[in-house]
N, C-alpha and C positions, 0 to 999 in steps of 0.2 A: 202426729208423731212420725209418720212416714217421711215428712219433709226433712227430718233431722238426719236421715241416714247418709246424706252426702253433703251436709252443711259444713263448710270449712270453718266458719266462725265458731260453731258449736264444738267441733272436734278440736280446734285450737284451744278453746276454753277448757275443755275436758283434759287435754294433755297438760295444760299449764298447772292443773292441780298436782300432777305428779312432780312438776318443777317445784311447786310450793312445799310439799311434805318431804321431799327428798333431802332437803337441807337438814331436817330433823333426824331422819333415820340414818343418814350417812354420819352425822355427828354422833349419834347414839352409839353406832358401832365402832367408829374410829377414835372418838375422843371421850365420850361419856363413860364407856366401859373401862377404858384404860385409866381415865381420871379417877374412877371409883376405886380401882385396885391400888392406884399409886398414891392418892391423896386422902380418900375418905376412910378406907380400911386401914387400921394400924398395921405397922410393918410385921408385927408378930402374929397377925391374924385376928379374927373376931370370935369371941366366945358365943357358941350357940348350943343350948341344951347340954351344957357340960363338955362340949367338944370345941376345939379351936379349929376354925375352918379358914381357908384361904379366900382371897377376893374372887378368884375365878370360879371357885365352887359356889360361893354365895350368888354370883351373877348367874350362873347356870340354874340355880334354884329359883331365883326370882323370875327369870324368863319363863320357866316351866309353870310357875304359879300364875303369871299373867295369862298364859295360854289357857289354863284351866278356868280362870275367871270368865273368859270370853266364850267358853265352850258352848254353853246353852243359850246365852242371851241374844246372840247376833241373828239367828234365823227368825226369832220372834220380832225383833226390831225391823228386820227386812220385810217380813210379812205385813207389818203395820205400815211401813213406808210404801209398799206396793198398793195396799188397800186404800190408803189415804192420799196417794200420789204426792208424797212429801220427801222423796229421795234427796232433793237439793237442800231442804231444810235440815234434815238429819245430818247430811254431810257438813253443813255449816256449823251446827252445834258441836258435833264430835270433834271437828278440826280445831275449833276455838278452845274447847276444853283442853285438848291435848297440848296446844300451843301455849295456853295460859299457864299450865302447870310446868311446862318446860322453862318458862321465865323464872319460876320459883326454885326449881331443883338446882339451878345454876349456882345459887348462893347458900346452899346447905353447908354448914361449917364442917371442917375435917373432923373425923371421929364419929359423926352422927350417922352411923350406918343404917339403923332402921328407918329414920326419917328420909334419907336419900333414896333408899330402895322403895319406900312407900310412894313417894312422889314420882319416881321414875316409872313405877308400875302404872300410875294413873296416866302418864304421858303415853305409855304404850297402848293402854286401853283406848284412849282417844284416837291415836294413830290408826289402830286396826279397825275400830268401829267406823271411822270416816272412810277407810278404804272399801268397806263393804258397799256403801252407797255410791262411792266413786266407781267401783267396778260394775255396779248394777246399771250404770248408764250405757255400758259398752254395747249390749245387743240392740239398744234403741238408736244408737248413732252410727251403726255400721250394718253391713250385710255379711252373709257367710263368705262372700268373695273378698270383702275388704277388712274383715274383723282382725285378721292376723297383722295387717299393716297398721291399722289404727291402734291396736294394743301395743305393738312394737314402738309406734311413735310416742305413745304415752311414756313408756319406760325410757325411751331415748331422751325425751325432754327431762325426765327425772334424773337420769344419770348426769346430764350436763348441768342442770340446776344444782344438784347435790355436789357435784365435783367443783363447780365454780365457788360455791359457798365454802366447801372444805378448803379450797385453795386460799381463800381470804383468811380463814382461821389459822391455817398453817403459816401464812406470811406474818400475821400478828404474833404468833408464838415464836417464830424465828427472830423477830425484832424485839422480843421481850427477854426477860431474864437479866442476869448480872451484867452481861456484855451487850445488852440490847439498847436500842435508841428510844424506845417508847417510854421508859421509866416504869414499866409494869413488871411485876413479878410474873414468872412463868405460870404459876398457879392461877393468877388473876386473868391472864390472857386466855386460858382455857375456859375459865368461868364465863368470860365475855363471849367466847365462841359458842358455848352451850346456850347462853341467854339469847344471843343473836339468831340461833336456829329457830327459836320460838317466834321471834319477830318476823323473820323471813317467811315461816310457815303461815302465820296469820295474815301478813300483808298480801302475799301472792294468792292466798285462798280467796280473799275478797275480789282480786282481779279475775281469777278463774271463774268465780261464780257470776260475775257480771256478764260473762259470755256463755254461760251454761244455763239454759232454761229448765224449768221443771218438765218432766216427761210423764206421759200417762194421764189417766183421768181417774179422779177419786170415785170410788164406788159408794152408793148410798148405804147407810146403815140398814141392815136387815130389820124387819118389823119386830123381831123378838128382842131387839135392843132399844126399842122406842122408850124414851123417858130416862134412859141410862145416861150417866155422864160420859161424854165422848172419849175421854182418856181411858176410863175403865173399859168401855166397850171396845175400843181399838186394841187394848191390851189382851182382852179375852179372845177377840177375833184372831190376833196374831198368834196366840198360843194354840188355838184350835187348828188354824191352818198349818202351823208348823208341825204339830203332831200328826195331822192327817197326811201331809206331804211326806213326812219322814217314814210313815208306815208304807205308803204307796211306792216309795223309792225302791223297796225290795223287789218290785215287779219289773224293774228296768235294769236288766242284767249288765248290759254294756256300759251304761252310765255308772253303775255301782263298781264295775271292774276298773273303770278309769279312776274313780274316786279312791279306791283302795291303793292303786298304783301311785296316785298323786300323794296320798297320805305318807307313803313310804319315802318316795324320793324327795318330797318337799321337806320332810323331817331332816334329811341330810343337808339340803340347801339352807334352811333356816338355822340349823345348828352352826354351820360354817359362818354364816353372817353374824349370828349373835355372839359366838364364842371366839372369833378370830382375834378381836382386839385384846381380850384378856389372855389368850393363848400366846400371842406375840409378846405381850408385856411381861408375863410371869414365867412362861416356859422358855421362850426364845430370848428373853432378857433384852428386848428392844425398847428404845425410848418412845415416848408418846409421839414426838415429832416424826420419827421414822414410821410408826404405824399410820399416822395421818397421811404421809406421803404415799404409802402403799394403797390406802383407801382412795386416795386421789387418782392413782393409776387405774384402779378398778373402775372408778366412775367414768373416766374419759374413754377407756378402752371399751367399757360396756355400752357406751353410746353407739359406737360402730358395731359392736357385737349384736345389739338388739336389732339394728337395721339389717345386718348380715343374715341373722337367723330368720327374720321376717321374709327376706328375699329367698332364702333356702326353703322355707315352708311353701312359698309359691311354686317352687320348682319340683320339690320331691314330696310335699305333703307335710302337714303340721306334725303328725305323730312321728314320722321318721326323723324330722329335724330335732324334736325333743329327745329322741333316743340317742342321737349323735351327741347332744349336749350332756346327757347323763353318763355316757361312756367316758367323756373327758372328766366329769365331776368325780367319778370313781377313782380315776388315776390321781387326781389332785389331792384327795383325802389321804391316799397312801404317800404321795410325795411330801406332804406336810410333815409326816412323821420324821423324815430324814433331814429336814431343814436344820442347819447348824445354828447353835445359839450365838447371838451377838453379830451375826452376818446379815447385813441388810440386802446385799445383792441378790442372793437366791430368793429371799422373801419378796422382793420387788418383782422378780421374774414370775414367781408363782401368782402374785397378785394380777399380773397382766393376763395370764391364762384364765384366772377366775373371772376377770372382767369380760373376756371374750365369750364365755359360756353363760354368764349370769343372766344376761338379757334374754337369751334363747329359752331357758327353762322357765323363767318367770312370765314373760310376755306370751309365749306360745301356749303354756298351760292355761292361762287365763282365757285366751281367745278360743282354744279348743273346747274348753268347758262351756263357753258362751254359745257355741254352735250346737250344744246338746240340750239346752234348757229352754223352756217356754219364755218368750219375751215378756209376756204380761205379768210374770212372777219373778222377774230377774233379780230384784233386791232380796226376795226371800231365798232364791236359789244361791245367790252369791253370799247370803248369810250362812247357808249350809256350807258353801265353799270355804268360808272363813272358819266355820266349825271344823271342817276337815283339816284345814291348814293349821288351826290352833291345836287341834287334837294331836296332830302329828308333831307340832312344835313342842309339845309337852315332853315327849320321850327322848328326843335327841339330846337336848341340853341336860335332861335328867341323867341319861346314860353317861354323858360327858362328865357331869359332876360326880357321879358314883365311881366311874373308872379312875378319874383324876384323883379323887379322894382316897381310893383304895390303893393306888399305885404310887401316889405322891408325885405324879408327873402328868402333864397334859398330852404327852406324845402317844401313849397307847389309847388315850381317849379320842384323839383326833382321827387316828387311823380306823377306829371302830366304826366311824360314820360311813365308810365306804359300803358297808353292808346294806344301808338304807338305799343307796343309789342303785346298787346291783339288783336288789329285790324289786324295787319300783320299776326298773327298766324291763325286767322279765315279765312282770304283769302287764305293763303298758303294751308290750308286743302282742298281747292276746286280745286287745280291745278292737272291736269292729266299729270304727268311727261312723261309717255310713248308717249302720243300724241304729246307733245312738242318736244320730241326727234325725232319722225318720221318726223316732219315738217321741219327739217333741209334740207332735200333733195329737198324742193320746191324752195330754193334760188339759183339764178344764177347771176354771176357778170362778166361783160366784159367792160373794159374801164371805162367810167363814168356812164355806165348803170347798173341798178339793176332791175332784173325781177324775177317774181315768177310764179309758176305753181299751 
């Protein structure tokens, strides 16, 4: 495994998976969300439990539900992947499930709100699950000295890949419609764009995996599991290790402090990503094409932003670089409140600043966490990282949905997100990173047992 820490082919293959899945997640935020509110949900809203709710409220609810579904399962799957040395296999399965359902969701008829949301939910589960195993490779292919740059490179590849694909979708949309040259209806062009993101995701996943070997060595089944079916034995081992690790996390104060800070500020980041498309379409009254251009700006600016913050982390440290990013995020949430309806220029300007700081908070949080956890249990710990991420992602969209539903506007909902950034920044400032990194040596894993010293 040590030979992989500086292997350019392996790092390139790993980064190319970010290129692969970013076409999906960029389209999901820029096109799928706005397409849902514009084409799938009736203009008068959708009846839910006797209430008529808007598209942006429904989207906030489904994002929260997806986060809750993933809340408990990912650490267990991560523990199984560590024990059986099958991170690559789990990555392939989850990615192809997500990509496959993306192909289907693109052709759901207008008005079929529950079906569209159910299929979109499965695509999100596949995307997030695959990212757990993708992230788990990071400590194995980098060192403490290179992990910030490697993580930033992955995000940079993703921003370019996602931006390039979104550009193609936008060109198709602009050439379609009544005055277009393709002969396609505007609705059909967006459906093709959603479908194509699944094709892109699946195709480049195969390419990435061709350069990304399996890491780690499978542990033998403990004697107490002799004669048991392997799948059942792995599942029980995964549950036992997850429970034991979760309990012992309470003894690692600095790691826990970082986790709580991350939960807070990541809630703000994920909410902005998930809700910006519907906020722009419904509250700011912008066209889907305009929203797609804004996301395109985010993607290409974020490429430079990820590399910039990676370099900043080398100079001032990872934690201070993240805190700079969070300060800007706080101001962005407030600025979004004042964006005028129907005006694309200010929306594009805000998108450029979002792109600048997006890579910083995502790439550096992932790499900072990677330097605090034991390498031999990276998938399990990144499973917990996903739990923390998904637990946080429950509340922001839910708060957005509640506030927008109660006030009848997304403006107070979007400005409320600043609270998550400020609270997370204050807690992150108290984290002793050096102490958290030293604590990695206290973890020991054998079979289904997790011990600490």
